[in-house]
C-alpha positions, 0 to 999 in steps of 0.5 A: 976777239970782238970789242963792243964799241960804247955808244951814247943814246940820247934818243930818249932824252926830252928836248928843252922846253921853249920856255927855258930858251926864251928864259936864257935868251932873255937873260943873255940880253940883259945879263951883259953890261951892254945889254943891261945898261942899254935897257936902262938907258932907254928908260933913263932916256924916256925919263928926260924927254918926258921931263923936258916935254912937261917943262916946255910944252903948252898947258894944253899939250900935257895930257896923258895921251900926249905923254904916252905918244912922246914916251912911245916916240923915244922908244920907237927909235931905240927899242929895235936896237935892243933886239938887234943886239939880242939877236946878234949876240951869237956873232958878236960874243962868238958863242954861236957854237955853244948855243946851237950845239945845246939846242940843234934845232935853229928854228927854235932858238929863232922862236926863242930870241923873238919872244925874248925880245917881245918880252924884254920890249913889252917890259921897257914899254910898261915902264915907259908907260908908267913914266908917262903917267907918273909926269902926268901926275906931276902936272896935275900936281903942278897946278895943270889939268891934264886929261887922262882919258885916251883914245884906244886906237891912238894908244894901240897905234902910236904906243903899242903897234908902232913899237912893234913894227919897230921890233919886228924891223930890228928882227928882220934886219938883225936876222939878215945881216947877223952882225950888231954894228952893221944891224944898228947902221942899217936900222938908223938908215931905214928909220931916219935917212930913208924917210927924208930921201923918200920925202925929197923925192916925193916933193920932186916927183908927184908920180913917186909920192904916189908910189912910196906908200907901197914900197916904203914902210915908214911912209905907209904907216903915217895914217896909223899915227895922224888924223883919226888914226884909222887907216883906209882900206887902200892904206891897210893894203899899203902897210901890208905891201910895203910891210912884206917888203921891210919885214917878211922878206928880210926875216925869211932871207935871214932865217934861211941864212941862219939855218945854213951859216956855219958857226966856229 
């Protein structure tokens, strides 16, 4: 007497929409105490730095563009850490098995994390820009005459593009290492220690000074944030080349690792 083994056919089950995956990843970034308070602390730090700047900066350096650059500079150091925490949550919170069981196609989770990170960073950047506008208003109320007009290239390069680069770097490093403490340490080495080392070596060797923009991304970005904010064709080539080394290559290796790693 033969018995039929019951089977569960899920082939007709619709795939989870990407928008829902993005929503889940966004909530995972802010629902934890660490994620929520760190994001709140970034906004709070922007507020404190802007307050100090408006109190001590010369009267002619309190325009909206100046305050926006100050806010963008603060975000540039800390937004990538928020992205590192978002991307490495599967390892730090040991929920990778659940995540990739509910969504077996890991590449979709990577895309969802990236989009959620962009959305979270955009929210923080909007809040920082509003704070910059608020403090510009305080300067005007206090008797100053700040300039509200801002050159579009300055806003795009110093506030938007600079922070996007930071987000991409944080995402690439965290994808490669898949460990929160290691990702944070490596990011600070990249953003703080490496530029100093490159500057010292560039001062000691003119040859290295010429080569540095082609291999070190921080150095290559300098024309975006100084002068007329319009890099030349050669400078764009340097940004693209060093960006490939520090953005594309680590991200590619990190994705390959994620697609093969065994979560427990």
